[in-house]
PyMOL CGO cylinders between C-alpha atoms (Angstrom):
from pymol import cmd
from pymol.cgo import CYLINDER

trace = [
    CYLINDER, -0.01, -0.01, 0.04, 1.43, 3.35, -1.00, 0.3, 1, 1, 1, 1, 1, 1,
    CYLINDER, 1.43, 3.35, -1.00, 0.91, 6.34, 1.31, 0.3, 1, 1, 1, 1, 1, 1,
    CYLINDER, 0.91, 6.34, 1.31, -1.28, 9.09, -0.20, 0.3, 1, 1, 1, 1, 1, 1,
    CYLINDER, -1.28, 9.09, -0.20, -0.80, 12.77, 0.37, 0.3, 1, 1, 1, 1, 1, 1,
    CYLINDER, -0.80, 12.77, 0.37, -3.83, 14.60, 1.75, 0.3, 1, 1, 1, 1, 1, 1,
    CYLINDER, -3.83, 14.60, 1.75, -5.54, 17.08, -0.73, 0.3, 1, 1, 1, 1, 1, 1,
    CYLINDER, -5.54, 17.08, -0.73, -4.63, 20.23, 1.33, 0.3, 1, 1, 1, 1, 1, 1,
    CYLINDER, -4.63, 20.23, 1.33, -0.89, 19.26, 1.41, 0.3, 1, 1, 1, 1, 1, 1,
    CYLINDER, -0.89, 19.26, 1.41, -0.82, 19.03, -2.36, 0.3, 1, 1, 1, 1, 1, 1,
    CYLINDER, -0.82, 19.03, -2.36, -2.57, 22.43, -2.68, 0.3, 1, 1, 1, 1, 1, 1,
    CYLINDER, -2.57, 22.43, -2.68, -0.14, 23.97, -0.22, 0.3, 1, 1, 1, 1, 1, 1,
    CYLINDER, -0.14, 23.97, -0.22, 2.92, 22.63, -2.14, 0.3, 1, 1, 1, 1, 1, 1,
    CYLINDER, 2.92, 22.63, -2.14, 1.43, 23.96, -5.36, 0.3, 1, 1, 1, 1, 1, 1,
    CYLINDER, 1.43, 23.96, -5.36, 0.74, 27.36, -3.84, 0.3, 1, 1, 1, 1, 1, 1,
    CYLINDER, 0.74, 27.36, -3.84, 4.28, 27.54, -2.49, 0.3, 1, 1, 1, 1, 1, 1,
    CYLINDER, 4.28, 27.54, -2.49, 5.72, 26.70, -5.86, 0.3, 1, 1, 1, 1, 1, 1,
    CYLINDER, 5.72, 26.70, -5.86, 3.58, 29.37, -7.51, 0.3, 1, 1, 1, 1, 1, 1,
    CYLINDER, 3.58, 29.37, -7.51, 4.54, 31.96, -4.96, 0.3, 1, 1, 1, 1, 1, 1,
    CYLINDER, 4.54, 31.96, -4.96, 8.21, 31.14, -5.44, 0.3, 1, 1, 1, 1, 1, 1,
    CYLINDER, 8.21, 31.14, -5.44, 7.87, 31.63, -9.24, 0.3, 1, 1, 1, 1, 1, 1,
    CYLINDER, 7.87, 31.63, -9.24, 6.07, 34.91, -8.68, 0.3, 1, 1, 1, 1, 1, 1,
    CYLINDER, 6.07, 34.91, -8.68, 8.82, 36.21, -6.42, 0.3, 1, 1, 1, 1, 1, 1,
    CYLINDER, 8.82, 36.21, -6.42, 11.53, 35.15, -8.89, 0.3, 1, 1, 1, 1, 1, 1,
    CYLINDER, 11.53, 35.15, -8.89, 9.82, 36.80, -11.76, 0.3, 1, 1, 1, 1, 1, 1,
    CYLINDER, 9.82, 36.80, -11.76, 9.21, 40.08, -9.77, 0.3, 1, 1, 1, 1, 1, 1,
    CYLINDER, 9.21, 40.08, -9.77, 12.90, 40.38, -8.89, 0.3, 1, 1, 1, 1, 1, 1,
    CYLINDER, 12.90, 40.38, -8.89, 14.92, 43.01, -10.81, 0.3, 1, 1, 1, 1, 1, 1,
    CYLINDER, 14.92, 43.01, -10.81, 16.34, 41.60, -14.01, 0.3, 1, 1, 1, 1, 1, 1,
    CYLINDER, 16.34, 41.60, -14.01, 19.53, 43.71, -14.08, 0.3, 1, 1, 1, 1, 1, 1,
    CYLINDER, 19.53, 43.71, -14.08, 22.22, 44.64, -11.69, 0.3, 1, 1, 1, 1, 1, 1,
    CYLINDER, 22.22, 44.64, -11.69, 21.72, 48.19, -12.84, 0.3, 1, 1, 1, 1, 1, 1,
    CYLINDER, 21.72, 48.19, -12.84, 18.79, 48.58, -10.49, 0.3, 1, 1, 1, 1, 1, 1,
    CYLINDER, 18.79, 48.58, -10.49, 20.88, 48.54, -7.37, 0.3, 1, 1, 1, 1, 1, 1,
    CYLINDER, 20.88, 48.54, -7.37, 22.58, 51.19, -5.19, 0.3, 1, 1, 1, 1, 1, 1,
    CYLINDER, 22.58, 51.19, -5.19, 25.97, 51.00, -3.68, 0.3, 1, 1, 1, 1, 1, 1,
    CYLINDER, 25.97, 51.00, -3.68, 25.84, 52.29, -0.11, 0.3, 1, 1, 1, 1, 1, 1,
    CYLINDER, 25.84, 52.29, -0.11, 28.74, 53.19, 2.21, 0.3, 1, 1, 1, 1, 1, 1,
    CYLINDER, 28.74, 53.19, 2.21, 28.06, 54.58, 5.71, 0.3, 1, 1, 1, 1, 1, 1,
    CYLINDER, 28.06, 54.58, 5.71, 30.94, 56.24, 7.65, 0.3, 1, 1, 1, 1, 1, 1,
    CYLINDER, 30.94, 56.24, 7.65, 30.79, 57.32, 11.35, 0.3, 1, 1, 1, 1, 1, 1,
    CYLINDER, 30.79, 57.32, 11.35, 32.77, 60.51, 11.94, 0.3, 1, 1, 1, 1, 1, 1,
    CYLINDER, 32.77, 60.51, 11.94, 32.56, 63.59, 14.10, 0.3, 1, 1, 1, 1, 1, 1,
    CYLINDER, 32.56, 63.59, 14.10, 29.40, 62.46, 15.82, 0.3, 1, 1, 1, 1, 1, 1,
    CYLINDER, 29.40, 62.46, 15.82, 27.60, 61.95, 12.50, 0.3, 1, 1, 1, 1, 1, 1,
    CYLINDER, 27.60, 61.95, 12.50, 26.73, 59.10, 10.14, 0.3, 1, 1, 1, 1, 1, 1,
    CYLINDER, 26.73, 59.10, 10.14, 27.88, 60.18, 6.76, 0.3, 1, 1, 1, 1, 1, 1,
    CYLINDER, 27.88, 60.18, 6.76, 26.26, 58.24, 3.84, 0.3, 1, 1, 1, 1, 1, 1,
    CYLINDER, 26.26, 58.24, 3.84, 27.66, 57.84, 0.46, 0.3, 1, 1, 1, 1, 1, 1,
    CYLINDER, 27.66, 57.84, 0.46, 25.43, 56.12, -2.19, 0.3, 1, 1, 1, 1, 1, 1,
    CYLINDER, 25.43, 56.12, -2.19, 25.61, 55.69, -5.92, 0.3, 1, 1, 1, 1, 1, 1,
    CYLINDER, 25.61, 55.69, -5.92, 23.21, 54.15, -8.55, 0.3, 1, 1, 1, 1, 1, 1,
    CYLINDER, 23.21, 54.15, -8.55, 25.23, 51.49, -10.30, 0.3, 1, 1, 1, 1, 1, 1,
    CYLINDER, 25.23, 51.49, -10.30, 25.57, 52.34, -13.90, 0.3, 1, 1, 1, 1, 1, 1,
    CYLINDER, 25.57, 52.34, -13.90, 24.37, 55.91, -13.60, 0.3, 1, 1, 1, 1, 1, 1,
    CYLINDER, 24.37, 55.91, -13.60, 21.70, 57.11, -15.95, 0.3, 1, 1, 1, 1, 1, 1,
    CYLINDER, 21.70, 57.11, -15.95, 20.60, 54.88, -18.76, 0.3, 1, 1, 1, 1, 1, 1,
    CYLINDER, 20.60, 54.88, -18.76, 19.95, 56.29, -22.23, 0.3, 1, 1, 1, 1, 1, 1,
    CYLINDER, 19.95, 56.29, -22.23, 16.13, 56.08, -21.57, 0.3, 1, 1, 1, 1, 1, 1,
    CYLINDER, 16.13, 56.08, -21.57, 16.60, 58.22, -18.42, 0.3, 1, 1, 1, 1, 1, 1,
    CYLINDER, 16.60, 58.22, -18.42, 18.67, 60.75, -20.27, 0.3, 1, 1, 1, 1, 1, 1,
    CYLINDER, 18.67, 60.75, -20.27, 16.01, 60.95, -22.99, 0.3, 1, 1, 1, 1, 1, 1,
    CYLINDER, 16.01, 60.95, -22.99, 13.35, 61.67, -20.40, 0.3, 1, 1, 1, 1, 1, 1,
    CYLINDER, 13.35, 61.67, -20.40, 15.48, 64.45, -18.82, 0.3, 1, 1, 1, 1, 1, 1,
    CYLINDER, 15.48, 64.45, -18.82, 16.27, 65.84, -22.30, 0.3, 1, 1, 1, 1, 1, 1,
    CYLINDER, 16.27, 65.84, -22.30, 12.54, 65.90, -23.17, 0.3, 1, 1, 1, 1, 1, 1,
    CYLINDER, 12.54, 65.90, -23.17, 12.09, 68.91, -20.86, 0.3, 1, 1, 1, 1, 1, 1,
    CYLINDER, 12.09, 68.91, -20.86, 9.79, 67.06, -18.52, 0.3, 1, 1, 1, 1, 1, 1,
    CYLINDER, 9.79, 67.06, -18.52, 10.62, 67.70, -14.87, 0.3, 1, 1, 1, 1, 1, 1,
    CYLINDER, 10.62, 67.70, -14.87, 12.34, 64.58, -13.60, 0.3, 1, 1, 1, 1, 1, 1,
    CYLINDER, 12.34, 64.58, -13.60, 12.60, 63.83, -9.85, 0.3, 1, 1, 1, 1, 1, 1,
    CYLINDER, 12.60, 63.83, -9.85, 14.93, 61.28, -8.31, 0.3, 1, 1, 1, 1, 1, 1,
    CYLINDER, 14.93, 61.28, -8.31, 14.00, 60.44, -4.74, 0.3, 1, 1, 1, 1, 1, 1,
    CYLINDER, 14.00, 60.44, -4.74, 16.19, 58.43, -2.34, 0.3, 1, 1, 1, 1, 1, 1,
    CYLINDER, 16.19, 58.43, -2.34, 14.66, 57.29, 0.98, 0.3, 1, 1, 1, 1, 1, 1,
    CYLINDER, 14.66, 57.29, 0.98, 17.54, 56.71, 3.43, 0.3, 1, 1, 1, 1, 1, 1,
    CYLINDER, 17.54, 56.71, 3.43, 16.75, 54.74, 6.61, 0.3, 1, 1, 1, 1, 1, 1,
    CYLINDER, 16.75, 54.74, 6.61, 19.08, 54.09, 9.55, 0.3, 1, 1, 1, 1, 1, 1,
    CYLINDER, 19.08, 54.09, 9.55, 18.09, 50.77, 11.05, 0.3, 1, 1, 1, 1, 1, 1,
    CYLINDER, 18.09, 50.77, 11.05, 18.96, 48.88, 14.10, 0.3, 1, 1, 1, 1, 1, 1,
    CYLINDER, 18.96, 48.88, 14.10, 19.65, 45.19, 13.54, 0.3, 1, 1, 1, 1, 1, 1,
    CYLINDER, 19.65, 45.19, 13.54, 17.46, 43.24, 15.99, 0.3, 1, 1, 1, 1, 1, 1,
    CYLINDER, 17.46, 43.24, 15.99, 18.22, 39.54, 16.16, 0.3, 1, 1, 1, 1, 1, 1,
    CYLINDER, 18.22, 39.54, 16.16, 15.10, 37.28, 15.76, 0.3, 1, 1, 1, 1, 1, 1,
    CYLINDER, 15.10, 37.28, 15.76, 12.76, 40.30, 15.41, 0.3, 1, 1, 1, 1, 1, 1,
    CYLINDER, 12.76, 40.30, 15.41, 11.86, 43.03, 13.00, 0.3, 1, 1, 1, 1, 1, 1,
    CYLINDER, 11.86, 43.03, 13.00, 14.68, 45.56, 12.58, 0.3, 1, 1, 1, 1, 1, 1,
    CYLINDER, 14.68, 45.56, 12.58, 13.89, 48.90, 14.12, 0.3, 1, 1, 1, 1, 1, 1,
    CYLINDER, 13.89, 48.90, 14.12, 14.07, 52.16, 12.09, 0.3, 1, 1, 1, 1, 1, 1,
    CYLINDER, 14.07, 52.16, 12.09, 16.04, 54.64, 14.04, 0.3, 1, 1, 1, 1, 1, 1,
    CYLINDER, 16.04, 54.64, 14.04, 15.81, 57.57, 11.66, 0.3, 1, 1, 1, 1, 1, 1,
    CYLINDER, 15.81, 57.57, 11.66, 14.81, 58.34, 8.11, 0.3, 1, 1, 1, 1, 1, 1,
    CYLINDER, 14.81, 58.34, 8.11, 15.65, 61.06, 5.56, 0.3, 1, 1, 1, 1, 1, 1,
    CYLINDER, 15.65, 61.06, 5.56, 14.42, 61.76, 2.02, 0.3, 1, 1, 1, 1, 1, 1,
    CYLINDER, 14.42, 61.76, 2.02, 17.04, 63.04, -0.39, 0.3, 1, 1, 1, 1, 1, 1,
    CYLINDER, 17.04, 63.04, -0.39, 15.59, 64.31, -3.73, 0.3, 1, 1, 1, 1, 1, 1,
    CYLINDER, 15.59, 64.31, -3.73, 16.99, 65.85, -6.85, 0.3, 1, 1, 1, 1, 1, 1,
    CYLINDER, 16.99, 65.85, -6.85, 14.83, 67.42, -9.51, 0.3, 1, 1, 1, 1, 1, 1,
    CYLINDER, 14.83, 67.42, -9.51, 16.03, 68.20, -13.01, 0.3, 1, 1, 1, 1, 1, 1,
    CYLINDER, 16.03, 68.20, -13.01, 14.40, 70.76, -15.35, 0.3, 1, 1, 1, 1, 1, 1,
    CYLINDER, 14.40, 70.76, -15.35, 15.86, 70.98, -18.84, 0.3, 1, 1, 1, 1, 1, 1,
    CYLINDER, 15.86, 70.98, -18.84, 15.29, 74.17, -20.83, 0.3, 1, 1, 1, 1, 1, 1,
    CYLINDER, 15.29, 74.17, -20.83, 15.38, 73.32, -24.55, 0.3, 1, 1, 1, 1, 1, 1,
    CYLINDER, 15.38, 73.32, -24.55, 15.98, 76.92, -25.59, 0.3, 1, 1, 1, 1, 1, 1,
    CYLINDER, 15.98, 76.92, -25.59, 19.06, 77.60, -23.42, 0.3, 1, 1, 1, 1, 1, 1,
    CYLINDER, 19.06, 77.60, -23.42, 20.24, 73.94, -23.41, 0.3, 1, 1, 1, 1, 1, 1,
    CYLINDER, 20.24, 73.94, -23.41, 20.73, 74.24, -19.61, 0.3, 1, 1, 1, 1, 1, 1,
    CYLINDER, 20.73, 74.24, -19.61, 19.53, 72.08, -16.76, 0.3, 1, 1, 1, 1, 1, 1,
    CYLINDER, 19.53, 72.08, -16.76, 18.38, 73.42, -13.46, 0.3, 1, 1, 1, 1, 1, 1,
    CYLINDER, 18.38, 73.42, -13.46, 19.17, 70.85, -10.76, 0.3, 1, 1, 1, 1, 1, 1,
    CYLINDER, 19.17, 70.85, -10.76, 17.62, 71.27, -7.27, 0.3, 1, 1, 1, 1, 1, 1,
    CYLINDER, 17.62, 71.27, -7.27, 18.62, 69.11, -4.35, 0.3, 1, 1, 1, 1, 1, 1,
    CYLINDER, 18.62, 69.11, -4.35, 16.32, 68.73, -1.35, 0.3, 1, 1, 1, 1, 1, 1,
    CYLINDER, 16.32, 68.73, -1.35, 16.60, 67.21, 2.09, 0.3, 1, 1, 1, 1, 1, 1,
    CYLINDER, 16.60, 67.21, 2.09, 13.29, 66.22, 3.68, 0.3, 1, 1, 1, 1, 1, 1,
    CYLINDER, 13.29, 66.22, 3.68, 11.45, 68.66, 1.39, 0.3, 1, 1, 1, 1, 1, 1,
    CYLINDER, 11.45, 68.66, 1.39, 13.65, 71.65, 2.01, 0.3, 1, 1, 1, 1, 1, 1,
    CYLINDER, 13.65, 71.65, 2.01, 15.73, 72.85, -0.96, 0.3, 1, 1, 1, 1, 1, 1,
    CYLINDER, 15.73, 72.85, -0.96, 19.40, 72.62, 0.03, 0.3, 1, 1, 1, 1, 1, 1,
    CYLINDER, 19.40, 72.62, 0.03, 21.05, 73.71, -3.17, 0.3, 1, 1, 1, 1, 1, 1,
    CYLINDER, 21.05, 73.71, -3.17, 20.18, 74.68, -6.72, 0.3, 1, 1, 1, 1, 1, 1,
    CYLINDER, 20.18, 74.68, -6.72, 22.53, 74.69, -9.77, 0.3, 1, 1, 1, 1, 1, 1,
    CYLINDER, 22.53, 74.69, -9.77, 22.34, 75.62, -13.41, 0.3, 1, 1, 1, 1, 1, 1,
    CYLINDER, 22.34, 75.62, -13.41, 24.34, 73.10, -15.40, 0.3, 1, 1, 1, 1, 1, 1,
    CYLINDER, 24.34, 73.10, -15.40, 25.03, 72.75, -19.10, 0.3, 1, 1, 1, 1, 1, 1,
    CYLINDER, 25.03, 72.75, -19.10, 27.01, 69.48, -19.14, 0.3, 1, 1, 1, 1, 1, 1,
    CYLINDER, 27.01, 69.48, -19.14, 24.58, 66.36, -19.25, 0.3, 1, 1, 1, 1, 1, 1,
    CYLINDER, 24.58, 66.36, -19.25, 27.43, 64.27, -17.83, 0.3, 1, 1, 1, 1, 1, 1,
    CYLINDER, 27.43, 64.27, -17.83, 27.57, 66.51, -14.78, 0.3, 1, 1, 1, 1, 1, 1,
    CYLINDER, 27.57, 66.51, -14.78, 23.76, 66.30, -14.39, 0.3, 1, 1, 1, 1, 1, 1,
    CYLINDER, 23.76, 66.30, -14.39, 23.98, 62.48, -14.43, 0.3, 1, 1, 1, 1, 1, 1,
    CYLINDER, 23.98, 62.48, -14.43, 26.57, 62.54, -11.70, 0.3, 1, 1, 1, 1, 1, 1,
    CYLINDER, 26.57, 62.54, -11.70, 24.55, 65.01, -9.58, 0.3, 1, 1, 1, 1, 1, 1,
    CYLINDER, 24.55, 65.01, -9.58, 21.38, 62.75, -9.64, 0.3, 1, 1, 1, 1, 1, 1,
    CYLINDER, 21.38, 62.75, -9.64, 23.04, 59.40, -9.17, 0.3, 1, 1, 1, 1, 1, 1,
    CYLINDER, 23.04, 59.40, -9.17, 26.00, 59.99, -6.85, 0.3, 1, 1, 1, 1, 1, 1,
    CYLINDER, 26.00, 59.99, -6.85, 25.94, 61.46, -3.31, 0.3, 1, 1, 1, 1, 1, 1,
    CYLINDER, 25.94, 61.46, -3.31, 29.14, 61.62, -1.34, 0.3, 1, 1, 1, 1, 1, 1,
    CYLINDER, 29.14, 61.62, -1.34, 29.32, 61.73, 2.50, 0.3, 1, 1, 1, 1, 1, 1,
    CYLINDER, 29.32, 61.73, 2.50, 25.95, 63.25, 3.26, 0.3, 1, 1, 1, 1, 1, 1,
    CYLINDER, 25.95, 63.25, 3.26, 25.69, 64.05, 6.98, 0.3, 1, 1, 1, 1, 1, 1,
    CYLINDER, 25.69, 64.05, 6.98, 22.25, 62.53, 7.43, 0.3, 1, 1, 1, 1, 1, 1,
    CYLINDER, 22.25, 62.53, 7.43, 22.14, 61.17, 10.95, 0.3, 1, 1, 1, 1, 1, 1,
    CYLINDER, 22.14, 61.17, 10.95, 23.60, 62.07, 14.30, 0.3, 1, 1, 1, 1, 1, 1,
    CYLINDER, 23.60, 62.07, 14.30, 25.32, 59.46, 16.46, 0.3, 1, 1, 1, 1, 1, 1,
    CYLINDER, 25.32, 59.46, 16.46, 23.59, 60.54, 19.61, 0.3, 1, 1, 1, 1, 1, 1,
    CYLINDER, 23.59, 60.54, 19.61, 20.62, 58.42, 18.67, 0.3, 1, 1, 1, 1, 1, 1,
    CYLINDER, 20.62, 58.42, 18.67, 22.87, 55.32, 18.40, 0.3, 1, 1, 1, 1, 1, 1,
    CYLINDER, 22.87, 55.32, 18.40, 23.67, 52.76, 21.04, 0.3, 1, 1, 1, 1, 1, 1,
    CYLINDER, 23.67, 52.76, 21.04, 27.34, 51.79, 21.53, 0.3, 1, 1, 1, 1, 1, 1,
    CYLINDER, 27.34, 51.79, 21.53, 28.46, 48.40, 20.32, 0.3, 1, 1, 1, 1, 1, 1,
    CYLINDER, 28.46, 48.40, 20.32, 25.33, 47.70, 18.29, 0.3, 1, 1, 1, 1, 1, 1,
    CYLINDER, 25.33, 47.70, 18.29, 24.96, 46.63, 14.61, 0.3, 1, 1, 1, 1, 1, 1,
    CYLINDER, 24.96, 46.63, 14.61, 23.18, 49.05, 12.37, 0.3, 1, 1, 1, 1, 1, 1,
    CYLINDER, 23.18, 49.05, 12.37, 22.63, 49.32, 8.70, 0.3, 1, 1, 1, 1, 1, 1,
    CYLINDER, 22.63, 49.32, 8.70, 21.73, 52.09, 6.22, 0.3, 1, 1, 1, 1, 1, 1,
    CYLINDER, 21.73, 52.09, 6.22, 19.02, 51.19, 3.63, 0.3, 1, 1, 1, 1, 1, 1,
    CYLINDER, 19.02, 51.19, 3.63, 18.62, 53.37, 0.59, 0.3, 1, 1, 1, 1, 1, 1,
    CYLINDER, 18.62, 53.37, 0.59, 15.58, 52.98, -1.78, 0.3, 1, 1, 1, 1, 1, 1,
    CYLINDER, 15.58, 52.98, -1.78, 15.52, 55.04, -5.01, 0.3, 1, 1, 1, 1, 1, 1,
    CYLINDER, 15.52, 55.04, -5.01, 12.62, 56.07, -7.11, 0.3, 1, 1, 1, 1, 1, 1,
    CYLINDER, 12.62, 56.07, -7.11, 12.28, 58.22, -10.20, 0.3, 1, 1, 1, 1, 1, 1,
    CYLINDER, 12.28, 58.22, -10.20, 9.33, 60.23, -11.60, 0.3, 1, 1, 1, 1, 1, 1,
    CYLINDER, 9.33, 60.23, -11.60, 7.88, 60.35, -14.18, 0.3, 1, 1, 1, 1, 1, 1,
    CYLINDER, 7.88, 60.35, -14.18, 7.49, 56.61, -15.00, 0.3, 1, 1, 1, 1, 1, 1,
    CYLINDER, 7.49, 56.61, -15.00, 6.64, 55.31, -18.41, 0.3, 1, 1, 1, 1, 1, 1,
    CYLINDER, 6.64, 55.31, -18.41, 3.97, 52.57, -18.62, 0.3, 1, 1, 1, 1, 1, 1,
    CYLINDER, 3.97, 52.57, -18.62, 5.52, 51.61, -21.89, 0.3, 1, 1, 1, 1, 1, 1,
    CYLINDER, 5.52, 51.61, -21.89, 8.53, 50.14, -20.16, 0.3, 1, 1, 1, 1, 1, 1,
    CYLINDER, 8.53, 50.14, -20.16, 10.99, 52.77, -21.38, 0.3, 1, 1, 1, 1, 1, 1,
    CYLINDER, 10.99, 52.77, -21.38, 11.62, 54.05, -17.91, 0.3, 1, 1, 1, 1, 1, 1,
    CYLINDER, 11.62, 54.05, -17.91, 14.18, 51.59, -16.48, 0.3, 1, 1, 1, 1, 1, 1,
    CYLINDER, 14.18, 51.59, -16.48, 12.96, 51.45, -12.86, 0.3, 1, 1, 1, 1, 1, 1,
    CYLINDER, 12.96, 51.45, -12.86, 9.85, 49.37, -12.64, 0.3, 1, 1, 1, 1, 1, 1,
    CYLINDER, 9.85, 49.37, -12.64, 9.64, 49.96, -8.93, 0.3, 1, 1, 1, 1, 1, 1,
    CYLINDER, 9.64, 49.96, -8.93, 12.43, 51.08, -6.57, 0.3, 1, 1, 1, 1, 1, 1,
    CYLINDER, 12.43, 51.08, -6.57, 16.12, 50.31, -6.73, 0.3, 1, 1, 1, 1, 1, 1,
    CYLINDER, 16.12, 50.31, -6.73, 17.68, 49.63, -3.34, 0.3, 1, 1, 1, 1, 1, 1,
    CYLINDER, 17.68, 49.63, -3.34, 20.91, 49.03, -1.47, 0.3, 1, 1, 1, 1, 1, 1,
    CYLINDER, 20.91, 49.03, -1.47, 22.17, 48.68, 2.01, 0.3, 1, 1, 1, 1, 1, 1,
    CYLINDER, 22.17, 48.68, 2.01, 25.34, 48.50, 4.08, 0.3, 1, 1, 1, 1, 1, 1,
    CYLINDER, 25.34, 48.50, 4.08, 26.01, 47.48, 7.65, 0.3, 1, 1, 1, 1, 1, 1,
    CYLINDER, 26.01, 47.48, 7.65, 28.23, 49.02, 10.37, 0.3, 1, 1, 1, 1, 1, 1,
    CYLINDER, 28.23, 49.02, 10.37, 28.83, 48.62, 14.04, 0.3, 1, 1, 1, 1, 1, 1,
    CYLINDER, 28.83, 48.62, 14.04, 28.70, 51.76, 16.12, 0.3, 1, 1, 1, 1, 1, 1,
    CYLINDER, 28.70, 51.76, 16.12, 31.58, 51.77, 18.52, 0.3, 1, 1, 1, 1, 1, 1,
    CYLINDER, 31.58, 51.77, 18.52, 31.82, 54.70, 20.96, 0.3, 1, 1, 1, 1, 1, 1,
]
cmd.load_cgo(trace, "trace")
C-alpha cells in the first residue's frame, strides 16, 4: 500500500511553488537597479555615500532631455539590527533631486532637497555632470550618532525612485532600486 498525500498538502505545495515563481519573476532583471551604499561614522555623525550602479541609462537621459521635470527620490533609513525580530528604524531622511531642462538655453536646473527643503540649486550645461549629480551622493551628513547605542549593529538602507515613470517600459525602474550596508557603532 502506498501512502497518499492529503489534498490540502498538495494544494499547499502547489501554492508555495507558484509563490516562489512569482517572487523570482518580480525580482529586478538587471544589476543596474541597485545602489551601492557606504556609511561612515565620523565627528558624531553618520555620513552616507550612495551611488546608482551604472548611472543614468539612455532612456533616463532621454526623459530628462525631453524637458519634462524629472525627480529622483532616495529614501535613506538608519536601522538597528534586532536579532530574531523586526529591525527597528532609528531615523529616516528623504534626499531628492529634480532636473528641469530648458530646450531653448540647453541648460539644466538641478535642485537638491533634504526632507522637502531645498538645500542647493544649480544651473548646469553638461549632461554628464547632471547624471553625476542625480546618481551619486558623497558623505551626506544624514544622521547624528547621539541616537545610536554603543556596540550595536546598524545598517543604512537606501531606496531610489524616479518620476515620471513610463507605462510603456521605457523607464528603467519598474519600482524602486535599493541597496544597504552594515556598520557597528563603537563609541
